[in-house]
PDB file with one MODEL, atoms N, CA, C and O in Angstrom:
MODEL        1
ATOM      1  N   MET A   1     160.681 193.137  37.468  1.00  0.00           N
ATOM      2  CA  MET A   1     159.513 192.443  36.950  1.00  0.00           C
ATOM      3  C   MET A   1     159.677 192.292  35.441  1.00  0.00           C
ATOM      4  O   MET A   1     159.979 193.261  34.745  1.00  0.00           O
ATOM      5  N   HIS A   2     159.481 191.083  34.943  1.00  0.00           N
ATOM      6  CA  HIS A   2     159.573 190.776  33.519  1.00  0.00           C
ATOM      7  C   HIS A   2     158.381 189.902  33.153  1.00  0.00           C
ATOM      8  O   HIS A   2     158.038 188.986  33.901  1.00  0.00           O
ATOM      9  N   SER A   3     157.745 190.167  32.019  1.00  0.00           N
ATOM     10  CA  SER A   3     156.627 189.333  31.559  1.00  0.00           C
ATOM     11  C   SER A   3     157.065 188.552  30.335  1.00  0.00           C
ATOM     12  O   SER A   3     157.752 189.081  29.461  1.00  0.00           O
ATOM     13  N   TYR A   4     156.662 187.284  30.276  1.00  0.00           N
ATOM     14  CA  TYR A   4     157.071 186.388  29.202  1.00  0.00           C
ATOM     15  C   TYR A   4     155.869 185.666  28.631  1.00  0.00           C
ATOM     16  O   TYR A   4     154.839 185.522  29.290  1.00  0.00           O
ATOM     17  N   SER A   5     156.016 185.210  27.389  1.00  0.00           N
ATOM     18  CA  SER A   5     154.985 184.426  26.723  1.00  0.00           C
ATOM     19  C   SER A   5     155.610 183.143  26.209  1.00  0.00           C
ATOM     20  O   SER A   5     156.499 183.192  25.359  1.00  0.00           O
ATOM     21  N   GLU A   6     155.180 182.028  26.691  1.00  0.00           N
ATOM     22  CA  GLU A   6     155.617 180.723  26.193  1.00  0.00           C
ATOM     23  C   GLU A   6     154.326 179.930  25.960  1.00  0.00           C
ATOM     24  O   GLU A   6     153.637 180.164  24.968  1.00  0.00           O
ATOM     25  N   ARG A   7     154.001 179.030  26.826  1.00  0.00           N
ATOM     26  CA  ARG A   7     152.706 178.333  26.728  1.00  0.00           C
ATOM     27  C   ARG A   7     151.595 179.173  27.345  1.00  0.00           C
ATOM     28  O   ARG A   7     150.444 179.138  26.912  1.00  0.00           O
ATOM     29  N   ILE A   8     151.980 179.929  28.374  1.00  0.00           N
ATOM     30  CA  ILE A   8     151.059 180.860  29.026  1.00  0.00           C
ATOM     31  C   ILE A   8     151.794 182.195  29.164  1.00  0.00           C
ATOM     32  O   ILE A   8     153.005 182.260  28.952  1.00  0.00           O
ATOM     33  N   ILE A   9     151.078 183.244  29.513  1.00  0.00           N
ATOM     34  CA  ILE A   9     151.718 184.523  29.814  1.00  0.00           C
ATOM     35  C   ILE A   9     151.913 184.584  31.327  1.00  0.00           C
ATOM     36  O   ILE A   9     150.962 184.403  32.088  1.00  0.00           O
ATOM     37  N   TYR A  10     153.143 184.838  31.759  1.00  0.00           N
ATOM     38  CA  TYR A  10     153.408 184.920  33.183  1.00  0.00           C
ATOM     39  C   TYR A  10     154.457 185.989  33.446  1.00  0.00           C
ATOM     40  O   TYR A  10     155.182 186.410  32.544  1.00  0.00           O
ATOM     41  N   THR A  11     154.522 186.415  34.691  1.00  0.00           N
ATOM     42  CA  THR A  11     155.436 187.470  35.106  1.00  0.00           C
ATOM     43  C   THR A  11     156.455 186.885  36.066  1.00  0.00           C
ATOM     44  O   THR A  11     156.107 186.127  36.972  1.00  0.00           O
ATOM     45  N   ILE A  12     157.724 187.245  35.859  1.00  0.00           N
ATOM     46  CA  ILE A  12     158.808 186.803  36.731  1.00  0.00           C
ATOM     47  C   ILE A  12     159.262 187.984  37.574  1.00  0.00           C
ATOM     48  O   ILE A  12     159.585 189.046  37.042  1.00  0.00           O
ATOM     49  N   TYR A  13     159.285 187.799  38.880  1.00  0.00           N
ATOM     50  CA  TYR A  13     159.812 188.796  39.804  1.00  0.00           C
ATOM     51  C   TYR A  13     161.166 188.303  40.282  1.00  0.00           C
ATOM     52  O   TYR A  13     161.273 187.191  40.800  1.00  0.00           O
ATOM     53  N   ARG A  14     162.216 189.127  40.113  1.00  0.00           N
ATOM     54  CA  ARG A  14     163.570 188.748  40.522  1.00  0.00           C
ATOM     55  C   ARG A  14     164.016 189.630  41.683  1.00  0.00           C
ATOM     56  O   ARG A  14     163.889 190.854  41.644  1.00  0.00           O
ATOM     57  N   TYR A  15     164.543 188.976  42.716  1.00  0.00           N
ATOM     58  CA  TYR A  15     165.067 189.676  43.883  1.00  0.00           C
ATOM     59  C   TYR A  15     166.474 189.181  44.156  1.00  0.00           C
ATOM     60  O   TYR A  15     166.741 187.983  44.074  1.00  0.00           O
ATOM     61  N   SER A  16     167.366 190.089  44.478  1.00  0.00           N
ATOM     62  CA  SER A  16     168.733 189.740  44.842  1.00  0.00           C
ATOM     63  C   SER A  16     168.890 189.963  46.336  1.00  0.00           C
ATOM     64  O   SER A  16     168.726 191.081  46.825  1.00  0.00           O
ATOM     65  N   VAL A  17     169.208 188.900  47.058  1.00  0.00           N
ATOM     66  CA  VAL A  17     169.403 188.976  48.502  1.00  0.00           C
ATOM     67  C   VAL A  17     170.699 188.239  48.827  1.00  0.00           C
ATOM     68  O   VAL A  17     170.860 187.063  48.501  1.00  0.00           O
ATOM     69  N   ASP A  18     171.619 188.953  49.477  1.00  0.00           N
ATOM     70  CA  ASP A  18     172.935 188.405  49.806  1.00  0.00           C
ATOM     71  C   ASP A  18     173.592 187.877  48.528  1.00  0.00           C
ATOM     72  O   ASP A  18     173.814 188.649  47.596  1.00  0.00           O
ATOM     73  N   ASP A  19     173.903 186.596  48.465  1.00  0.00           N
ATOM     74  CA  ASP A  19     174.581 186.051  47.285  1.00  0.00           C
ATOM     75  C   ASP A  19     173.655 185.181  46.431  1.00  0.00           C
ATOM     76  O   ASP A  19     174.123 184.323  45.682  1.00  0.00           O
ATOM     77  N   CYS A  20     172.352 185.401  46.542  1.00  0.00           N
ATOM     78  CA  CYS A  20     171.394 184.604  45.778  1.00  0.00           C
ATOM     79  C   CYS A  20     170.430 185.487  44.986  1.00  0.00           C
ATOM     80  O   CYS A  20     170.170 186.633  45.351  1.00  0.00           O
ATOM     81  N   ILE A  21     169.911 184.931  43.902  1.00  0.00           N
ATOM     82  CA  ILE A  21     168.839 185.543  43.126  1.00  0.00           C
ATOM     83  C   ILE A  21     167.609 184.662  43.303  1.00  0.00           C
ATOM     84  O   ILE A  21     167.662 183.452  43.081  1.00  0.00           O
ATOM     85  N   TYR A  22     166.503 185.282  43.704  1.00  0.00           N
ATOM     86  CA  TYR A  22     165.240 184.570  43.885  1.00  0.00           C
ATOM     87  C   TYR A  22     164.292 184.995  42.775  1.00  0.00           C
ATOM     88  O   TYR A  22     164.084 186.189  42.559  1.00  0.00           O
ATOM     89  N   GLU A  23     163.714 184.028  42.069  1.00  0.00           N
ATOM     90  CA  GLU A  23     162.751 184.315  41.008  1.00  0.00           C
ATOM     91  C   GLU A  23     161.415 183.673  41.348  1.00  0.00           C
ATOM     92  O   GLU A  23     161.341 182.491  41.687  1.00  0.00           O
ATOM     93  N   PHE A  24     160.362 184.475  41.250  1.00  0.00           N
ATOM     94  CA  PHE A  24     159.002 183.999  41.486  1.00  0.00           C
ATOM     95  C   PHE A  24     158.210 184.190  40.206  1.00  0.00           C
ATOM     96  O   PHE A  24     158.151 185.300  39.676  1.00  0.00           O
ATOM     97  N   GLY A  25     157.599 183.123  39.701  1.00  0.00           N
ATOM     98  CA  GLY A  25     156.770 183.202  38.503  1.00  0.00           C
ATOM     99  C   GLY A  25     155.302 183.256  38.879  1.00  0.00           C
ATOM    100  O   GLY A  25     154.820 182.407  39.629  1.00  0.00           O
ATOM    101  N   ILE A  26     154.580 184.256  38.361  1.00  0.00           N
ATOM    102  CA  ILE A  26     153.164 184.457  38.662  1.00  0.00           C
ATOM    103  C   ILE A  26     152.378 184.469  37.354  1.00  0.00           C
ATOM    104  O   ILE A  26     152.626 185.326  36.506  1.00  0.00           O
ATOM    105  N   PRO A  27     151.431 183.538  37.165  1.00  0.00           N
ATOM    106  CA  PRO A  27     150.598 183.600  35.963  1.00  0.00           C
ATOM    107  C   PRO A  27     149.709 184.842  35.987  1.00  0.00           C
ATOM    108  O   PRO A  27     149.104 185.153  37.013  1.00  0.00           O
ATOM    109  N   ASP A  28     149.630 185.547  34.869  1.00  0.00           N
ATOM    110  CA  ASP A  28     148.819 186.770  34.817  1.00  0.00           C
ATOM    111  C   ASP A  28     147.336 186.498  35.014  1.00  0.00           C
ATOM    112  O   ASP A  28     146.606 187.367  35.491  1.00  0.00           O
ATOM    113  N   GLU A  29     146.885 185.311  34.654  1.00  0.00           N
ATOM    114  CA  GLU A  29     145.458 185.009  34.779  1.00  0.00           C
ATOM    115  C   GLU A  29     145.018 184.903  36.230  1.00  0.00           C
ATOM    116  O   GLU A  29     143.847 185.116  36.543  1.00  0.00           O
ATOM    117  N   ASN A  30     145.953 184.575  37.117  1.00  0.00           N
ATOM    118  CA  ASN A  30     145.600 184.369  38.524  1.00  0.00           C
ATOM    119  C   ASN A  30     146.756 184.856  39.383  1.00  0.00           C
ATOM    120  O   ASN A  30     147.671 184.090  39.685  1.00  0.00           O
ATOM    121  N   SER A  31     146.724 186.115  39.776  1.00  0.00           N
ATOM    122  CA  SER A  31     147.850 186.696  40.501  1.00  0.00           C
ATOM    123  C   SER A  31     147.986 186.183  41.934  1.00  0.00           C
ATOM    124  O   SER A  31     148.939 186.547  42.623  1.00  0.00           O
ATOM    125  N   ASP A  32     147.059 185.352  42.396  1.00  0.00           N
ATOM    126  CA  ASP A  32     147.155 184.772  43.737  1.00  0.00           C
ATOM    127  C   ASP A  32     147.925 183.456  43.742  1.00  0.00           C
ATOM    128  O   ASP A  32     148.091 182.839  44.794  1.00  0.00           O
ATOM    129  N   THR A  33     148.394 183.025  42.578  1.00  0.00           N
ATOM    130  CA  THR A  33     149.068 181.740  42.448  1.00  0.00           C
ATOM    131  C   THR A  33     150.529 181.941  42.070  1.00  0.00           C
ATOM    132  O   THR A  33     150.837 182.739  41.184  1.00  0.00           O
ATOM    133  N   ILE A  34     151.429 181.227  42.732  1.00  0.00           N
ATOM    134  CA  ILE A  34     152.837 181.231  42.350  1.00  0.00           C
ATOM    135  C   ILE A  34     153.066 180.037  41.432  1.00  0.00           C
ATOM    136  O   ILE A  34     152.820 178.892  41.810  1.00  0.00           O
ATOM    137  N   TYR A  35     153.543 180.319  40.217  1.00  0.00           N
ATOM    138  CA  TYR A  35     153.756 179.281  39.205  1.00  0.00           C
ATOM    139  C   TYR A  35     155.045 178.511  39.473  1.00  0.00           C
ATOM    140  O   TYR A  35     155.082 177.288  39.341  1.00  0.00           O
ATOM    141  N   ASN A  36     156.109 179.237  39.852  1.00  0.00           N
ATOM    142  CA  ASN A  36     157.372 178.587  40.168  1.00  0.00           C
ATOM    143  C   ASN A  36     158.219 179.496  41.046  1.00  0.00           C
ATOM    144  O   ASN A  36     158.021 180.710  41.081  1.00  0.00           O
ATOM    145  N   ILE A  37     159.162 178.891  41.748  1.00  0.00           N
ATOM    146  CA  ILE A  37     160.160 179.615  42.530  1.00  0.00           C
ATOM    147  C   ILE A  37     161.507 179.004  42.192  1.00  0.00           C
ATOM    148  O   ILE A  37     161.688 177.789  42.286  1.00  0.00           O
ATOM    149  N   ASP A  38     162.466 179.859  41.792  1.00  0.00           N
ATOM    150  CA  ASP A  38     163.826 179.403  41.484  1.00  0.00           C
ATOM    151  C   ASP A  38     164.803 180.222  42.298  1.00  0.00           C
ATOM    152  O   ASP A  38     164.606 181.422  42.494  1.00  0.00           O
ATOM    153  N   ILE A  39     165.871 179.572  42.779  1.00  0.00           N
ATOM    154  CA  ILE A  39     166.914 180.241  43.552  1.00  0.00           C
ATOM    155  C   ILE A  39     168.245 179.944  42.878  1.00  0.00           C
ATOM    156  O   ILE A  39     168.580 178.789  42.619  1.00  0.00           O
ATOM    157  N   TYR A  40     169.012 181.019  42.594  1.00  0.00           N
ATOM    158  CA  TYR A  40     170.302 180.892  41.939  1.00  0.00           C
ATOM    159  C   TYR A  40     171.367 181.580  42.772  1.00  0.00           C
ATOM    160  O   TYR A  40     171.083 182.544  43.482  1.00  0.00           O
ATOM    161  N   LEU A  41     172.601 181.080  42.684  1.00  0.00           N
ATOM    162  CA  LEU A  41     173.731 181.804  43.236  1.00  0.00           C
ATOM    163  C   LEU A  41     174.099 182.923  42.281  1.00  0.00           C
ATOM    164  O   LEU A  41     173.909 182.789  41.072  1.00  0.00           O
ATOM    165  N   LEU A  42     174.628 184.036  42.806  1.00  0.00           N
ATOM    166  CA  LEU A  42     175.009 185.151  41.947  1.00  0.00           C
ATOM    167  C   LEU A  42     176.062 184.751  40.922  1.00  0.00           C
ATOM    168  O   LEU A  42     176.126 185.347  39.847  1.00  0.00           O
ATOM    169  N   SER A  43     176.885 183.759  41.229  1.00  0.00           N
ATOM    170  CA  SER A  43     177.913 183.311  40.287  1.00  0.00           C
ATOM    171  C   SER A  43     177.328 182.552  39.099  1.00  0.00           C
ATOM    172  O   SER A  43     178.040 182.278  38.133  1.00  0.00           O
ATOM    173  N   GLN A  44     176.049 182.211  39.157  1.00  0.00           N
ATOM    174  CA  GLN A  44     175.368 181.513  38.073  1.00  0.00           C
ATOM    175  C   GLN A  44     174.275 182.412  37.524  1.00  0.00           C
ATOM    176  O   GLN A  44     173.532 183.033  38.284  1.00  0.00           O
ATOM    177  N   ALA A  45     174.179 182.480  36.218  1.00  0.00           N
ATOM    178  CA  ALA A  45     173.056 183.208  35.610  1.00  0.00           C
ATOM    179  C   ALA A  45     171.840 182.300  35.630  1.00  0.00           C
ATOM    180  O   ALA A  45     171.988 181.079  35.585  1.00  0.00           O
ATOM    181  N   PRO A  46     170.634 182.868  35.698  1.00  0.00           N
ATOM    182  CA  PRO A  46     169.444 182.013  35.563  1.00  0.00           C
ATOM    183  C   PRO A  46     169.538 181.218  34.267  1.00  0.00           C
ATOM    184  O   PRO A  46     169.811 181.782  33.208  1.00  0.00           O
ATOM    185  N   ILE A  47     169.316 179.924  34.348  1.00  0.00           N
ATOM    186  CA  ILE A  47     169.552 179.057  33.200  1.00  0.00           C
ATOM    187  C   ILE A  47     168.279 178.683  32.457  1.00  0.00           C
ATOM    188  O   ILE A  47     168.352 178.060  31.398  1.00  0.00           O
ATOM    189  N   TYR A  48     167.121 179.045  32.979  1.00  0.00           N
ATOM    190  CA  TYR A  48     165.862 178.668  32.341  1.00  0.00           C
ATOM    191  C   TYR A  48     165.511 179.646  31.242  1.00  0.00           C
ATOM    192  O   TYR A  48     165.606 180.858  31.439  1.00  0.00           O
ATOM    193  N   GLU A  49     165.106 179.146  30.088  1.00  0.00           N
ATOM    194  CA  GLU A  49     164.660 179.989  28.978  1.00  0.00           C
ATOM    195  C   GLU A  49     163.166 180.229  29.147  1.00  0.00           C
ATOM    196  O   GLU A  49     162.365 179.306  29.003  1.00  0.00           O
ATOM    197  N   TYR A  50     162.792 181.467  29.452  1.00  0.00           N
ATOM    198  CA  TYR A  50     161.401 181.792  29.746  1.00  0.00           C
ATOM    199  C   TYR A  50     160.553 182.030  28.511  1.00  0.00           C
ATOM    200  O   TYR A  50     159.332 182.146  28.620  1.00  0.00           O
ATOM    201  N   GLY A  51     161.166 182.105  27.341  1.00  0.00           N
ATOM    202  CA  GLY A  51     160.402 182.410  26.141  1.00  0.00           C
ATOM    203  C   GLY A  51     160.533 183.872  25.775  1.00  0.00           C
ATOM    204  O   GLY A  51     161.441 184.552  26.253  1.00  0.00           O
ATOM    205  N   GLU A  52     159.646 184.362  24.941  1.00  0.00           N
ATOM    206  CA  GLU A  52     159.714 185.740  24.466  1.00  0.00           C
ATOM    207  C   GLU A  52     159.265 186.707  25.564  1.00  0.00           C
ATOM    208  O   GLU A  52     158.206 186.532  26.167  1.00  0.00           O
ATOM    209  N   GLU A  53     160.092 187.734  25.813  1.00  0.00           N
ATOM    210  CA  GLU A  53     159.708 188.742  26.796  1.00  0.00           C
ATOM    211  C   GLU A  53     158.716 189.713  26.166  1.00  0.00           C
ATOM    212  O   GLU A  53     158.892 190.155  25.031  1.00  0.00           O
ATOM    213  N   ILE A  54     157.680 190.031  26.916  1.00  0.00           N
ATOM    214  CA  ILE A  54     156.656 190.967  26.459  1.00  0.00           C
ATOM    215  C   ILE A  54     157.030 192.348  26.971  1.00  0.00           C
ATOM    216  O   ILE A  54     156.988 192.597  28.176  1.00  0.00           O
ATOM    217  N   LEU A  55     157.393 193.239  26.071  1.00  0.00           N
ATOM    218  CA  LEU A  55     157.761 194.595  26.451  1.00  0.00           C
ATOM    219  C   LEU A  55     156.537 195.481  26.377  1.00  0.00           C
ATOM    220  O   LEU A  55     155.848 195.523  25.358  1.00  0.00           O
ATOM    221  N   GLU A  56     156.269 196.193  27.471  1.00  0.00           N
ATOM    222  CA  GLU A  56     155.092 197.073  27.501  1.00  0.00           C
ATOM    223  C   GLU A  56     155.428 198.380  26.802  1.00  0.00           C
ATOM    224  O   GLU A  56     156.490 198.961  27.025  1.00  0.00           O
ATOM    225  N   ALA A  57     154.523 198.833  25.964  1.00  0.00           N
ATOM    226  CA  ALA A  57     154.697 200.120  25.280  1.00  0.00           C
ATOM    227  C   ALA A  57     154.252 201.230  26.211  1.00  0.00           C
ATOM    228  O   ALA A  57     153.175 201.158  26.802  1.00  0.00           O
ATOM    229  N   ASN A  58     155.081 202.261  26.343  1.00  0.00           N
ATOM    230  CA  ASN A  58     154.724 203.395  27.222  1.00  0.00           C
ATOM    231  C   ASN A  58     154.098 204.489  26.416  1.00  0.00           C
ATOM    232  O   ASN A  58     153.728 205.526  26.966  1.00  0.00           O
TER     233      ASN A  58
ENDMDL
END
C-alpha cells in the first residue's frame, strides 16, 4: 500500500500474481470507489508517475 498526492490524495495497492503486477488506485475520500486499475508484466516497471508519496510518521 502506497499513498500519493497529485491532484487528489489516493492510495495504490500493488499485488504480484504470477508474472503480472496489479495496481488498484483508491481515492482516500471515498474508499468504496476504484480510481484506476493498471496491469503490468513483471519485466516492465510501472511507468505512471503517481506524484509525491505520502510517508506516514510512526
